[in-house]
C-alpha positions as CSV (number, residue, x, y, z in Angstrom):
1,M,-20.5,-38.5,25.3
2,G,-17.4,-40.8,25.0
3,G,-14.3,-40.2,23.1
4,P,-10.9,-38.6,23.9
5,A,-10.8,-35.2,25.6
6,P,-9.9,-32.4,23.3
7,T,-6.2,-31.5,23.0
8,P,-5.5,-28.4,25.1
9,L,-4.7,-25.3,23.0
10,R,-1.0,-24.4,23.2
11,V,-0.4,-20.8,24.0
12,P,2.8,-19.5,22.5
13,E,4.3,-16.2,23.5
14,W,2.9,-14.3,20.6
15,A,-0.6,-15.1,21.9
16,A,-0.3,-12.4,24.6
17,A,-0.9,-9.8,22.0
18,A,-3.8,-11.8,20.5
19,A,-5.3,-12.0,24.0
20,M,-5.1,-8.2,24.3
21,V,-6.9,-8.0,21.0
22,T,-9.8,-10.0,22.4
23,A,-9.8,-8.0,25.6
24,C,-9.8,-4.7,23.9
25,A,-12.4,-5.7,21.3
26,Q,-15.3,-6.4,23.7
27,T,-18.5,-4.6,22.6
28,P,-18.8,-1.3,24.6
29,T,-22.0,-0.4,26.5
30,D,-22.6,2.4,23.9
31,T,-22.7,0.4,20.6
32,R,-23.0,3.5,18.3
33,R,-20.2,3.6,15.8
34,T,-17.6,6.3,16.2
35,D,-14.9,7.3,13.8
36,A,-12.5,7.7,16.7
37,H,-12.3,4.1,17.9
38,P,-12.7,0.6,16.3
39,R,-15.4,-1.5,17.7
40,S,-13.6,-4.8,17.1
41,A,-10.4,-6.4,16.1
42,D,-11.8,-6.7,12.6
43,D,-12.2,-3.0,12.3
44,A,-8.7,-2.4,13.5
45,A,-7.3,-4.9,11.1
46,R,-9.2,-3.2,8.3
47,L,-7.4,0.1,8.9
48,L,-4.1,-1.6,9.0
49,L,-4.6,-3.4,5.7
50,Q,-5.6,-0.1,4.1
51,A,-2.8,2.0,5.7
52,Q,0.0,-0.5,5.3
53,F,0.5,-4.0,4.0
54,S,-0.3,-6.3,6.8
55,A,-1.8,-6.7,10.3
56,S,-0.2,-8.4,13.2
57,P,-1.9,-9.2,16.6
58,A,0.3,-6.6,18.3
59,E,-0.6,-3.9,15.7
60,I,-4.3,-4.7,16.0
61,A,-4.0,-4.4,19.8
62,Q,-2.3,-1.1,19.4
63,V,-5.0,0.3,17.1
64,L,-7.7,-0.9,19.5
65,Q,-5.9,0.7,22.4
66,L,-5.1,4.1,20.8
67,G,-7.9,4.5,18.4
68,Y,-7.8,5.2,14.6
69,G,-6.5,8.8,14.7
70,P,-3.8,8.6,17.3
71,W,-2.4,5.4,15.8
72,L,-2.3,6.9,12.3
73,E,-0.8,10.1,13.7
74,A,2.0,8.2,15.4
75,Q,2.8,6.5,12.0
76,L,2.8,9.8,10.1
77,Q,5.2,11.4,12.6
78,R,7.8,8.6,12.2
79,Q,11.0,9.4,10.3
80,P,11.9,7.3,7.3
81,S,13.7,4.0,7.9
82,A,17.2,3.5,6.6
83,D,17.3,4.2,2.9
84,A,17.4,1.4,0.3
85,L,20.3,2.9,-1.5
86,A,22.6,2.5,1.5
87,W,21.8,-1.2,1.6
88,L,22.5,-1.4,-2.2
89,D,25.9,0.1,-1.7
90,A,26.6,-1.9,1.4
91,R,26.1,-5.1,-0.6
92,G,28.7,-3.9,-3.2
93,Y,26.3,-3.1,-6.0
94,G,27.9,0.3,-6.5
95,Q,31.3,-1.1,-7.5
96,A,32.5,-0.8,-11.1
97,D,33.5,-4.3,-12.0
98,A,33.9,-5.8,-15.5
99,Q,32.6,-9.2,-14.3
100,T,29.4,-8.2,-12.5
101,R,28.6,-5.1,-14.7
102,Y,26.2,-3.8,-12.1
103,F,26.2,-0.5,-13.9
104,D,24.4,-2.1,-16.8
105,H,21.7,-4.0,-14.9
106,S,18.5,-3.2,-13.1
107,Y,17.9,-6.4,-11.1
108,P,19.8,-5.2,-8.0
109,A,17.1,-2.5,-7.7
110,D,14.5,-5.3,-7.4
111,Y,16.4,-6.8,-4.4
112,A,16.7,-3.4,-2.6
113,I,13.1,-2.3,-3.1
114,W,11.5,-5.7,-2.3
115,R,13.6,-5.9,0.8
116,H,12.5,-2.4,1.9
117,L,8.8,-3.3,1.2
118,M,9.1,-6.5,3.2
119,T,11.1,-5.4,6.2
120,A,11.2,-1.6,6.7
121,D,10.0,-0.5,10.1
122,D,7.8,2.3,8.7
123,P,5.2,0.3,6.7
124,V,2.7,3.2,6.4
125,R,5.3,5.3,4.7
126,Q,6.3,2.4,2.5
127,R,2.6,1.9,1.5
128,M,2.2,5.5,0.6
129,A,5.4,5.4,-1.4
130,L,4.2,2.4,-3.4
131,A,0.9,4.2,-4.1
132,L,2.9,7.3,-5.3
133,S,5.1,5.1,-7.5
134,E,2.0,4.1,-9.4
135,Y,1.1,7.8,-9.9
136,F,4.5,9.3,-10.6
137,V,5.6,6.4,-12.7
138,V,9.2,5.6,-13.5
139,S,9.9,2.1,-14.8
140,A,12.9,0.0,-15.3
141,Q,11.4,-1.0,-18.6
142,G,13.2,1.3,-21.1
143,L,15.4,3.1,-18.5
144,D,18.6,2.9,-20.6
145,M,21.2,4.6,-18.4
146,P,24.4,3.6,-16.5
147,W,23.8,2.6,-12.9
148,R,20.1,2.2,-13.6
149,S,19.6,0.2,-10.3
150,H,21.0,3.1,-8.3
151,A,18.7,5.6,-10.2
152,L,15.6,3.4,-9.5
153,V,16.5,2.8,-5.8
154,H,17.2,6.5,-5.3
155,Y,13.9,7.3,-6.9
156,W,12.2,5.0,-4.5
157,D,14.0,6.6,-1.5
158,M,12.9,10.0,-2.8
159,L,9.3,8.9,-2.9
160,C,9.7,7.6,0.7
161,Q,11.3,10.8,1.8
162,H,8.5,13.0,0.4
163,A,5.6,10.7,1.1
164,F,4.6,12.7,4.3
165,G,5.7,16.1,2.9
166,N,4.1,18.5,0.5
167,F,2.9,17.7,-3.0
168,L,4.7,20.6,-4.6
169,D,8.1,19.6,-3.1
170,L,7.4,16.0,-4.3
171,L,6.5,17.3,-7.8
172,K,9.7,19.2,-8.0
173,A,11.8,16.3,-6.8
174,V,10.1,14.0,-9.3
175,T,10.6,16.5,-12.2
176,L,14.4,16.9,-11.5
177,H,15.2,13.3,-10.7
178,P,17.6,11.8,-13.1
179,A,15.5,8.6,-13.5
180,M,12.5,10.7,-14.5
181,G,14.7,12.8,-16.7
182,Q,15.8,9.7,-18.6
183,Y,12.4,8.0,-18.6
184,L,10.4,10.9,-20.0
185,A,13.1,12.6,-22.0
186,T,13.7,15.8,-19.9
187,R,17.4,14.9,-19.6
188,G,19.2,16.4,-22.6
189,N,16.1,18.3,-23.8
190,Q,17.2,21.4,-25.6
191,Q,15.8,24.7,-26.8
192,E,14.3,25.3,-30.3
193,N,16.7,25.7,-33.2
194,P,15.0,27.3,-36.3
195,A,18.0,26.4,-38.5
196,T,17.5,22.7,-38.0
197,G,13.8,22.7,-37.2
198,R,14.5,21.3,-33.7
199,Q,11.8,21.8,-31.1
200,P,11.8,21.0,-27.3
201,D,10.7,17.5,-26.5
202,E,7.1,17.6,-25.4
203,N,7.0,14.3,-23.5
204,Y,7.3,15.4,-20.0
205,A,5.2,18.6,-20.6
206,R,2.4,16.4,-21.7
207,E,2.7,13.7,-18.9
208,V,3.2,16.2,-16.1
209,M,-0.2,17.6,-16.9
210,Q,-2.1,14.5,-18.1
211,L,-0.8,12.0,-15.4
212,F,0.9,13.9,-12.6
213,T,-1.2,16.9,-11.8
214,I,-4.4,18.0,-13.6
215,G,-5.6,15.3,-16.0
216,L,-7.4,15.6,-19.3
217,Y,-10.7,17.3,-18.2
218,Q,-11.7,20.0,-15.8
219,L,-13.1,18.6,-12.5
220,H,-15.4,19.7,-9.8
221,A,-14.0,19.3,-6.2
222,D,-15.9,16.0,-6.0
223,G,-14.0,14.5,-9.0
224,S,-16.9,14.8,-11.5
225,A,-16.2,16.3,-14.8
226,K,-17.3,19.8,-15.7
227,H,-19.3,20.3,-19.0
228,D,-19.8,23.1,-21.4
229,A,-23.1,24.5,-22.6
230,L,-23.4,21.6,-25.1
231,G,-22.8,19.0,-22.5
232,K,-19.2,18.1,-23.6
233,R,-16.4,17.7,-21.1
234,I,-14.1,20.6,-20.9
235,E,-10.4,19.8,-21.7
236,T,-7.8,21.1,-19.2
237,Y,-5.2,21.9,-21.8
238,D,-4.5,21.9,-25.6
239,Q,-1.5,21.4,-27.8
240,S,-0.5,25.0,-27.5
241,D,-0.2,24.5,-23.7
242,I,2.1,21.5,-24.3
243,V,4.3,23.3,-26.8
244,H,4.8,26.3,-24.5
245,L,5.3,24.2,-21.3
246,A,7.9,22.1,-23.0
247,R,10.1,25.2,-23.2
248,V,10.4,25.1,-19.4
249,F,11.8,21.6,-19.3
250,T,14.9,22.4,-21.5
251,G,18.4,22.8,-20.4
252,Y,18.6,19.9,-17.8
253,D,21.0,17.0,-17.8
254,F,22.7,14.6,-15.4
255,D,24.8,16.2,-12.8
256,Q,28.3,14.8,-13.4
257,S,30.2,17.3,-11.3
258,A,31.3,14.5,-8.9
259,N,32.0,11.9,-11.6
260,V,35.1,9.8,-11.3
261,V,35.9,7.4,-14.1
262,T,37.2,3.9,-13.6
263,E,39.0,2.1,-16.4
264,L,38.0,-1.5,-16.6
265,A,40.3,-4.0,-18.2
266,G,39.2,-7.1,-20.2
267,P,38.5,-8.2,-23.7
268,K,36.6,-5.0,-24.3
269,P,38.2,-2.3,-22.1
270,R,35.6,0.2,-20.8
271,K,35.6,3.5,-18.9
272,V,32.8,3.7,-16.3
273,G,31.8,6.7,-14.2
274,N,30.5,6.4,-10.7
275,A,26.9,6.3,-9.6
276,L,26.7,9.6,-7.8
277,Y,24.8,11.4,-10.6
278,T,21.8,9.1,-10.0
279,Q,21.4,10.6,-6.5
280,R,21.5,14.3,-7.5
281,P,18.8,16.5,-9.1
282,M,19.6,17.2,-12.7
283,A,21.9,20.1,-13.4
284,F,20.7,23.2,-15.3
285,L,22.7,24.2,-18.4
286,P,21.7,27.8,-19.4
287,A,23.0,27.5,-23.0
288,R,20.5,24.7,-23.7
289,H,17.4,26.4,-22.2
290,S,14.7,28.1,-24.3
291,S,14.4,31.8,-23.6
292,L,11.0,32.2,-25.3
293,E,7.9,33.3,-23.5
294,V,5.7,30.6,-22.0
295,R,1.9,30.8,-22.0
296,F,0.0,27.9,-20.7
297,L,-3.2,27.3,-18.7
298,G,-3.9,31.0,-18.9
299,Q,-0.6,32.0,-17.2
300,R,2.5,33.6,-18.5
301,I,6.2,33.2,-17.8
302,A,8.1,36.1,-19.4
303,A,10.7,35.6,-22.1
304,G,14.2,35.4,-20.8
305,T,13.2,34.1,-17.3
306,P,16.1,32.1,-15.9
307,G,15.5,28.3,-16.3
308,P,15.2,27.4,-12.6
309,Q,12.9,30.3,-11.9
310,A,10.8,29.4,-14.9
311,L,10.5,25.8,-13.6
312,E,9.4,27.0,-10.2
313,Q,6.8,29.2,-11.7
314,A,5.5,26.5,-14.0
315,L,5.2,23.9,-11.3
316,D,3.5,26.4,-9.1
317,V,0.9,27.0,-11.8
318,L,0.2,23.3,-12.0
319,F,0.2,22.9,-8.2
320,H,-2.4,25.6,-7.7
321,H,-4.7,24.3,-10.5
322,P,-8.1,23.4,-8.9
323,N,-8.0,19.9,-10.6
324,V,-5.0,18.7,-8.6
325,G,-6.9,17.9,-5.4
326,P,-9.6,15.8,-6.9
327,F,-7.4,14.2,-9.6
328,F,-4.7,13.1,-7.2
329,G,-7.0,12.5,-4.2
330,R,-9.4,10.1,-6.1
331,Q,-6.5,8.0,-7.3
332,M,-5.0,7.7,-3.9
333,I,-8.4,6.7,-2.5
334,Q,-8.4,4.0,-5.2
335,R,-5.0,2.7,-4.2
336,L,-5.7,2.6,-0.5
337,V,-9.5,2.1,0.1
338,T,-12.0,1.7,-2.7
339,S,-12.1,1.7,-6.5
340,N,-15.4,3.8,-6.5
341,P,-15.3,6.5,-3.9
342,S,-18.4,8.6,-3.6
343,P,-18.3,12.2,-4.9
344,A,-18.6,13.3,-1.3
345,Y,-15.6,11.2,-0.2
346,V,-13.5,12.7,-3.0
347,A,-14.6,16.2,-2.1
348,R,-13.6,15.8,1.5
349,V,-10.1,14.6,0.4
350,T,-9.9,17.5,-2.0
351,N,-10.7,19.9,0.8
352,A,-7.9,18.4,2.8
353,F,-5.5,18.8,-0.1
354,N,-6.5,22.4,-0.6
355,N,-6.2,23.3,3.0
356,N,-4.8,21.2,5.8
357,G,-6.7,23.3,8.4
358,Q,-3.8,25.7,8.8
359,G,-3.9,27.3,5.4
360,V,-1.4,24.9,3.8
361,R,-2.1,23.4,0.4
362,G,-0.8,20.1,-0.7
363,D,0.0,18.7,2.8
364,L,0.2,14.9,2.1
365,R,-0.2,14.0,5.8
366,A,-3.6,15.8,5.6
367,V,-4.5,13.9,2.5
368,W,-3.6,10.5,4.1
369,R,-5.6,11.4,7.2
370,A,-8.6,12.4,5.1
371,I,-8.5,9.2,3.1
372,L,-8.0,6.7,5.9
373,L,-10.1,8.3,8.6
374,D,-13.0,9.2,6.4
375,E,-16.4,7.8,7.4
376,E,-16.6,5.8,4.2
377,A,-13.3,4.2,4.9
378,R,-14.0,3.4,8.5
379,S,-17.7,2.7,8.7
380,P,-18.6,-1.0,8.9
381,A,-21.7,-0.2,6.9
382,T,-19.7,0.1,3.7
383,L,-18.8,-3.6,3.9
384,T,-22.3,-4.4,2.8
385,Q,-22.2,-2.2,-0.2
386,S,-21.5,-4.1,-3.4
387,D,-19.7,-1.2,-5.1
388,F,-17.3,-0.5,-2.2
389,G,-13.8,-1.9,-1.8
390,K,-11.1,-2.9,-4.2
391,I,-9.2,-5.9,-5.4
392,R,-5.7,-6.0,-4.0
393,E,-3.1,-5.9,-6.8
394,P,-0.7,-8.9,-6.8
395,M,2.3,-7.3,-5.4
396,L,0.2,-6.1,-2.4
397,R,-0.9,-9.6,-1.7
398,F,2.7,-10.8,-2.0
399,I,4.0,-8.2,0.4
400,Q,1.2,-9.0,2.8
401,W,2.2,-12.6,2.8
402,G,5.9,-11.7,3.4
403,R,5.2,-9.4,6.2
404,T,2.4,-11.5,7.8
405,F,4.6,-14.6,7.9
406,R,7.9,-12.8,8.6
407,L,9.7,-13.5,5.4
408,R,13.5,-13.5,5.9
409,S,16.6,-13.9,3.8
410,A,19.1,-16.2,5.5
411,E,22.0,-14.6,3.7
412,G,20.6,-11.1,3.8
413,S,20.7,-10.9,0.0
414,W,17.0,-10.5,-0.7
415,K,17.3,-11.7,-4.2
416,I,13.6,-11.3,-5.2
417,G,13.8,-10.3,-8.8
418,D,11.4,-9.0,-11.5
419,L,8.1,-10.8,-10.9
420,S,6.3,-9.1,-13.8
421,N,5.6,-12.3,-15.8
422,P,1.8,-12.9,-15.6
423,A,2.1,-16.5,-16.7
424,T,4.5,-17.7,-14.1
425,Q,4.8,-15.0,-11.4
426,L,2.8,-12.0,-10.0
427,G,2.4,-10.1,-13.3
428,Q,3.7,-7.1,-11.4
429,S,6.8,-5.7,-9.7
430,P,7.5,-2.3,-8.1
431,L,8.9,0.3,-10.5
432,R,8.5,-2.1,-13.5
433,S,5.2,-1.1,-15.1
434,P,5.1,-1.6,-18.9
435,S,4.5,2.1,-19.5
436,V,4.1,5.5,-17.8
437,F,0.4,4.6,-17.6
438,N,1.1,2.1,-14.8
439,Y,-0.1,-1.5,-14.8
440,F,-3.7,-0.3,-14.9
441,R,-5.6,2.9,-15.6
442,P,-7.6,4.6,-12.8
443,G,-10.7,4.7,-15.1
444,Y,-10.6,1.1,-16.2
445,V,-14.1,-0.6,-16.4
446,P,-14.0,-4.4,-16.9
447,P,-16.0,-5.0,-20.1
448,S,-19.1,-7.3,-20.2
449,T,-19.4,-7.3,-16.4
450,V,-21.9,-6.2,-13.8
451,L,-19.4,-3.4,-13.0
452,A,-19.6,-2.2,-16.6
453,Q,-23.4,-2.1,-16.5
454,R,-23.1,0.2,-13.5
455,G,-20.3,2.2,-15.0
456,A,-18.1,1.3,-12.0
457,T,-14.3,1.5,-12.2
458,A,-12.1,-1.4,-11.1
459,P,-8.5,-0.4,-12.1
460,E,-6.7,-3.6,-10.8
461,F,-9.0,-5.8,-12.9
462,Q,-7.1,-4.6,-16.0
463,M,-4.4,-7.1,-14.9
464,V,-6.9,-9.9,-14.3
465,H,-7.2,-12.6,-17.1
466,E,-7.0,-16.3,-17.4
467,T,-3.2,-16.3,-17.7
468,S,-2.5,-14.0,-14.8
469,V,-4.9,-15.7,-12.4
470,A,-3.4,-19.2,-13.1
471,G,0.1,-17.7,-13.0
472,Y,-0.4,-16.0,-9.7
473,V,-2.0,-19.1,-8.0
474,N,0.8,-21.4,-9.2
475,F,3.5,-19.0,-8.2
476,M,2.1,-18.4,-4.7
477,Q,1.5,-22.1,-4.1
478,G,5.2,-22.7,-4.6
479,V,6.3,-19.7,-2.6
480,I,4.1,-20.6,0.4
481,R,5.3,-24.2,0.5
482,R,9.0,-23.9,-0.3
483,G,10.0,-20.3,0.0
484,L,11.0,-18.1,-2.8
485,Y,13.2,-19.2,-5.7
486,V,14.0,-16.7,-8.4
487,A,16.8,-17.5,-11.0
488,D,19.8,-15.5,-9.9
489,P,21.4,-13.6,-12.8
490,E,24.7,-13.5,-10.8
491,R,24.9,-17.3,-10.5
492,P,23.8,-19.1,-13.6
493,D,24.6,-22.5,-11.9
494,S,22.4,-21.8,-8.9
495,A,19.4,-24.0,-9.9
496,P,18.7,-26.5,-7.1
497,G,20.4,-29.8,-7.6
498,P,23.1,-32.1,-6.1
499,Q,25.7,-29.4,-6.2
500,H,23.4,-26.7,-4.7
501,P,20.6,-28.5,-2.8
502,K,19.4,-25.3,-1.2
503,A,20.5,-22.8,-3.9
504,G,17.9,-20.3,-4.7
505,F,15.6,-20.9,-1.7
506,D,17.3,-18.4,0.6
507,L,14.0,-16.7,1.4
508,Q,11.7,-18.5,3.9
509,A,8.6,-17.6,5.7
510,D,7.9,-18.4,9.4
511,Y,4.6,-20.3,10.1
512,N,5.4,-21.3,13.7
513,R,2.5,-19.4,15.3
514,E,0.1,-20.9,12.7
515,L,1.5,-24.4,13.3
516,A,0.7,-23.9,17.0
517,L,-3.0,-23.7,16.0
518,A,-2.9,-26.5,13.4
519,D,-4.9,-28.9,15.6
520,H,-7.6,-26.3,16.2
521,V,-9.0,-25.5,12.8
522,P,-11.6,-22.9,13.9
523,A,-9.0,-21.0,15.8
524,L,-6.5,-21.2,12.9
525,L,-9.2,-20.0,10.4
526,G,-10.2,-17.2,12.7
527,H,-6.6,-16.2,13.1
528,L,-6.0,-16.1,9.3
529,N,-9.3,-14.5,8.6
530,L,-8.4,-11.6,11.0
531,L,-4.8,-11.1,9.8
532,L,-5.3,-11.6,6.1
533,C,-8.9,-10.5,5.5
534,A,-9.8,-8.3,8.4
535,G,-12.5,-10.7,9.3
536,Q,-14.4,-10.3,6.0
537,L,-14.6,-14.0,5.1
538,S,-18.2,-15.1,5.3
539,V,-19.4,-17.8,7.6
540,P,-20.2,-20.2,4.7
541,T,-16.7,-19.7,3.3
542,L,-15.1,-20.5,6.6
543,A,-17.3,-23.5,7.0
544,L,-16.3,-24.7,3.6
545,M,-12.6,-24.3,4.4
546,A,-13.0,-26.1,7.7
């Protein structure tokens, strides 16, 4: 029994919270599972990793102390953190300058949104906004408009603002936002002109039904498709519905009522307006609006109805369609909890969407409660089911790393750029999907897999291939070791070298609490397993790592 005595475990200050985790997580006398309280630190961490991006010892202790429902309710009642647009302007990105030309670029939006995702003190709201951004998609790809960074960041702030509100208010804000107007061609859309053959653009009319509200096929409350007498799925709308609904979305354009033009000198003099129009709902221009009757989804908007009133009526028809609850609810379950929710789970979320318990339809707080507190989300039994759970998309893993290890920008610049390259980066960035269909489709089934044999969906796997897996691993290895370096478009000479030995590596993580456990491998692995995986790494995997 010889040999040196084991090195005593150092106990840093942060360990007080971890000690509370252990104290609160003792198995109670009554070991029956309840939905009200987690049984262990692992259960608490699991809620945190579904409801937000990361789990800290202090947050785990808080969930253990309060219980699932009270903890979530406290987060849902929090007001939004400072908006990202204010930070963008405070950094000078709203200044019209011939040298920087911020009005022509979208990369400042990356900085502002990544910073918000990594540091905002309302992470549950941020998580819901990110999920909503993959449903109501606006992308920097193809967003050709002045001050596009401001438009994107304000769109992000709008999603954050409405994330705990009502779906109908969110749908209206999305519809009239200048970024959406530019992205799906509502901006500048005009009424029909028989003399020239011009017809209203149908883009938004199609997508607001197909992607934002009711989907392609009629649904039962549990998300399953309805079928006709011949066994065929029943379509929710047809081309006539699109043609008529398109008339509603005519007559809108950027609100330039507060525009002030700056004349920029230089080799190519240019006049540039300010960015205020990106922060205002689109303005209605009656002369460009179609006055024809609108008939869609079995409803009628009378000819000559004023444009704003017609818009309200059309959105109200969509909002009250029975498909919205299961169509929206299932996708939000997929984003937060599991790729293959049971029909009963979807039905419970649909019921919450349809009625929050007080007769209110579309209450998003009720939807988030129903998703996160459902027995399928909280029961430890689902962990043993092979078709339950989801793969975390790359940007979620990246944000989790940043928040877990307290990523900071020494200069406060947060120059994390577009990380969408799958060969060398994440293959994904917020508000930069390749199309309105997001980075992946909710019904995607990986071909030639066991999942395909079962007909199980796995949306995020649409991004998984040899290139993206290697690119992600290589990118994260470098980031974890050295911090984050992304080529700075404002400083072409900023590559690390003799003149700039630290250039580009402004963003660094803090591993001090992990280093304190470095000499105690089981404790370190247990710590990381809890915070990063909610204790779901198997004993053999942990043994292999040790």
